[in-house]
Backbone as a ProteinNet text record, in pm:
[ID]
protein_1_A
[PRIMARY]
XXXXXXXXXXXXXXXXXXXXXXXXXXXXXXXXXXXXXXXXXXXXXXXXXXXXXXXXXXXXXXXXXXXXXXXXXXXXXXXXXXXXXXXXXX
[TERTIARY]
2875.4	2959.1	3041.1	3067.5	3147.3	3252.6	3378.7	3469	3567.8	3656.7	3743.2	3859.8	3890.8	3998.5	4134.7	4113.7	4232.1	4191.9	4257	4231	4299.5	4236.3	4306.9	4310.5	4339.7	4318.8	4183.7	4158.6	4017.6	3947.9	4035.1	3978.4	3995.5	4095.7	4104.8	4110.4	4074.1	4070.2	3951.9	3971.6	3858.9	3799.4	3685.6	3643.9	3613.2	3671	3631	3564.6	3481.4	3396.1	3427.2	3494	3503.7	3425.2	3360.4	3260.7	3276.4	3277.7	3305.7	3158.3	3120.2	3001.7	2964.3	3087.9	3073.5	3048.5	3081.2	3063.2	3192.4	3297.6	3427.1	3463.6	3353.8	3373.7	3369.6	3411	3418.2	3376.3	3340.7	3303.1	3374.5	3408.2	3468.7	3372.7	3355.6	3279.7	3375.2	3388.3	3485.4	3398.3	3444.1	3370.6	3349.5	3220.6	3185.9	3244.7	3304.9	3348.1	3219.2	3281.5	3179.5	3098.1	3160.7	3086.4	2984.3	2987.2	2874.1	2765.2	2777.8	2664.7	2564.1	2451.6	2317.2	2332.1	2256.8	2274.8	2222.3	2134.4	2061	2135.8	2247.4	2331.9	2395.8	2376	2419.3	2520.3	2521.3	2635.7	2737.8	2770.2	2874.6	2793.8	2859.4	2795.8	2912.2	2871.7	2970.9	2953.1	3039.2	3032.9	3078.5	3034.7	3093.3	3187	3313.5	3434.9	3442	3426.9	3433.4	3317.6	3254.8	3130.1	3141.8	3157.2	3163	3281.6	3406.2	3512.6	3597	3713.7	3802.5	3857.3	3844.5	3904.8	4051.8	4116.2	4269.1	4261.4	4166.6	4157.8	4110.1	4045.4	3982.8	4106.9	4176.1	4279	4398.8	4431.9	4534.8	4496.9	4357.9	4326.1	4349	4297.9	4325	4461.1	4540.9	4697.9	4754.4	4704.5	4767.8	4704.9	4586	4521.7	4597.7	4624.1	4694.3	4849.2	4912.2	5028.9	5004.8	4925.1	4878.4	4831.3	4735.8	4662.9	4677	4787.1	4795.8	4679.4	4601.7	4500.3	4373.4	4387.1	4238.3	4204.4	4071.2	3998.3	3926.4	3937.4	3863.9	3787.9	3662.1	3554.2	3539.5	3534	3511.3	3388.9	3311.1	3180.5	3163.3	3100.6	3049.4	2905.6	2882.1	2729.1	2697.2	2588	2556.6	2482.5	2404.7	2323.8	2424.1	2354	2409.7	2380.5	2274.3	2216.2	2302.5	2387.3	2470.4	2398.4	2308.9	2233.4	2301	2395.2	2448.3	2397.2	2439	2387.3	2492.7	2448.3	2536.2	2486.6	2610.2	2575.9	2482	2409.9	2316.4	2377.7
1326.6	1370	1248.1	1256.7	1160.4	1222.9	1158.7	1212.1	1098.4	1129.9	1039	1055.8	965.6	981	904.3	819.1	770.4	750.6	803.6	796.6	666.5	580.9	478.5	493.5	381.5	383.1	394	467.6	518.1	382.5	298	173.8	60.1	40.8	-99.4	-97.7	11.7	26.4	-13.9	-113.5	-136.1	-38.6	-43.5	58	3.3	54.4	12.7	135.1	109.3	224.1	216.2	309.5	324.7	413.1	362.6	439.8	462.4	596.2	657.6	671.7	588.4	607.5	711.1	785.2	905.9	869.5	759.5	700.6	632.2	648.8	585.7	462	414.2	295.8	327.7	211.8	206.7	97.8	94.6	-11.6	2.5	-123.6	-140	-223.8	-160.8	-253	-260	-384.4	-429.6	-494.3	-487.3	-538.4	-696.3	-739.2	-884.1	-962.8	-1085.7	-1172.8	-1219.9	-1240	-1275	-1400.2	-1493.5	-1616.7	-1604.3	-1482.6	-1470	-1384.2	-1330.3	-1229.9	-1311	-1251.5	-1300.6	-1299.9	-1366.9	-1353.4	-1216.6	-1159.8	-1026.8	-919.1	-927.7	-825.9	-762.6	-628.7	-569.5	-457.6	-402.7	-295.6	-353.5	-246.2	-282.5	-339.9	-453.9	-519.1	-524.5	-508.2	-501.5	-606.6	-626.5	-711.8	-634.4	-659.5	-581.8	-684.7	-607.8	-687.1	-657.8	-532.9	-485.5	-423	-445.6	-370.2	-323.8	-196.7	-112.9	-171.9	-162.3	-194.8	-66.7	-98.5	31	85.9	208.4	261.5	224.6	207.2	157.5	27.9	-67.3	-190.6	-176.7	-80.6	-51.5	15	109.5	170.4	73.4	-20.2	-115.5	-201.7	-247.1	-317.5	-266.6	-130.9	-59.1	-38.8	-9.7	-2.3	-135.8	-244.1	-381.7	-392.6	-364.2	-367	-271	-164.4	-69.6	-129.7	-191.5	-250.9	-359.8	-436.6	-533	-482.4	-393.8	-333.7	-168.4	-106.2	29.4	121.2	32.4	100.7	134.4	73.7	87.1	236.6	239.7	364.2	357.3	451.8	449	577.8	540.6	648	632.5	764.7	776.7	858.8	784.8	847	863.8	966.2	985.8	963.2	870.7	815.6	761.9	820.5	763.9	629.1	607.5	474.5	379.3	254.4	161	144.2	225.7	215.8	301.8	250.3	331	346.7	259	273.6	209.3	107.4	29.7	-121.3	-205.9	-332.6	-414.5	-504.2	-590.1	-741.5	-824.9	-964.1	-1027.9	-1127.1	-1164.5	-1280.5
-1059.9	-1163.4	-1218.3	-1341.9	-1424.4	-1494	-1489.1	-1562.1	-1616.6	-1740.3	-1797.4	-1722.2	-1621.4	-1537.3	-1591.3	-1696.3	-1791.9	-1914.3	-2022.7	-2147	-2228.4	-2294	-2354.5	-2497.8	-2566.6	-2704.2	-2748.4	-2855.9	-2905.9	-2978.7	-3022.6	-3102.4	-3011.8	-2951.2	-2883.8	-2731.3	-2674.4	-2506	-2458.3	-2360.5	-2275.5	-2177.2	-2147.4	-2043	-1895.9	-1808.7	-1660.3	-1605.3	-1513.5	-1453.4	-1296.8	-1238.5	-1103.8	-1037.2	-929.3	-873.3	-706.5	-689.9	-551.9	-497.3	-396	-330.6	-227.1	-213.8	-113.2	22.4	58.7	198.8	232.8	179.4	207.9	130.4	31.8	-43.5	-189.4	-247.6	-404.8	-458.2	-572.9	-659.5	-798.6	-853	-978.6	-1086.8	-1210.1	-1304.2	-1417	-1470.8	-1580.8	-1694.7	-1808.7	-1916.6	-1896.2	-1910.6	-1884.9	-2012	-1948.3	-2042.2	-2149.9	-2281.5	-2400	-2351.8	-2285.6	-2270.9	-2160.3	-2079	-1976.1	-2031.2	-2148.1	-2201.9	-2280.9	-2267.8	-2333	-2474.1	-2562.3	-2690.2	-2741	-2678.7	-2738.3	-2690.8	-2599.8	-2554.5	-2668.2	-2703.2	-2809.8	-2770.4	-2683.5	-2643.8	-2548.4	-2461.8	-2361.5	-2249.5	-2186.5	-2085.7	-1968.1	-1861.1	-1743.3	-1636.9	-1574.3	-1451.2	-1322.8	-1209.1	-1093.9	-1039.5	-1029.2	-983.1	-832.1	-781.7	-643.2	-611.2	-513.1	-449	-328.8	-303.8	-178.9	-81.1	-152.6	-85.4	-65.1	7.5	33.2	-98.1	-115.8	-260.5	-301.5	-212	-244.5	-315.2	-286.9	-347.4	-499.9	-531.8	-662.5	-741.6	-677.5	-740.7	-762.6	-678.6	-705.7	-813.5	-817.5	-943.3	-1078.8	-1078.9	-1193.7	-1224.2	-1158.4	-1166.5	-1227.9	-1170.5	-1226.3	-1362.9	-1382	-1529.4	-1628.6	-1600.1	-1679.3	-1712.8	-1631.6	-1651.1	-1758.8	-1756.9	-1867.7	-1985.6	-1967.6	-2094.8	-2092.7	-2140	-2146.5	-2217.3	-2294.3	-2369.7	-2310.1	-2167.5	-2075.3	-2067.3	-2073.1	-2028.7	-1882.2	-1800.8	-1685.4	-1661	-1654	-1606.1	-1470.8	-1401.8	-1260.3	-1237.5	-1151.4	-1110.5	-966.3	-921.5	-785.6	-781.9	-696.5	-715.5	-569.1	-484.7	-392.2	-374.6	-476.1	-497.9	-560.8	-611.9	-679.1	-841	-884.6	-1024.1	-1117.8	-1181.4	-1274.8	-1408.4	-1433.5	-1567.5	-1661	-1632.7	-1738.1	-1727.7	-1843.9	-1850.2	-1771.2	-1681.6	-1616.5	-1615.2	-1638.8	-1647.6	-1538	-1562.5	-1436.3	-1385.4
[MASK]
++++++++++++++++++++++++++++++++++++++++++++++++++++++++++++++++++++++++++++++++++++++++++

């Protein structure tokens, strides 16, 4: 299941992806820095900030980011595996 758990600005808001792995852990994916992207990356490219950590760590990071950037969007997914189907930096 995927829901928009936080709506940001429709033009300027960055997108964070919060994953509940349904095993007591969570992961967080954030937009990848421009410098780390390949030249042929056309769309949204993400990096894994936290991988299978305590959910509170992910929630705390999102809260700190929202204080800095109130335009932030957060998509929340329930996913047992690790394949989100998104582009990740290598």
